[in-house]
Residue, then its C-alpha position, 0 to 999 in steps of 0.5 A: x391895411x385899406x383894401x377895395x372891394x369889387x363884385x367878383x362876377x362883374x368887377x364893379x367897385x363895391x367899397x373899401x375897408x380894412x384887412x390884414x395884408x396876407x388875407x388878400x390872397x385868401x379873400x375874393x373880391x378885394x384888392x389893395x389897388x385903389x380904384x381910379x377917380x370917376x365921374x358922374x355916370x361911370x363905374x370903376x371895374x376891376x379885372x383880376x387877371x390884369x390887376x388893374x381898374x377901368x372905368x365903364x358907363x353905369x348904364x352897362x350895369x344898370x338892372x331892368x326896373x321891370x324885373 
């Protein structure tokens, strides 16, 4: 089945892949819930407790370029 990856720490969407359905309960950072459509400057973010996606400004997740 198609599943959607997210960073377990930040919830940020990381792509999609195919996985056995029963593996969902064993693998951290994947869900069968599709992320919402999002426009430029927005990032889908998954909340595992709510089992829901939201969108947030991408600027919240940019790393400091001087690092």
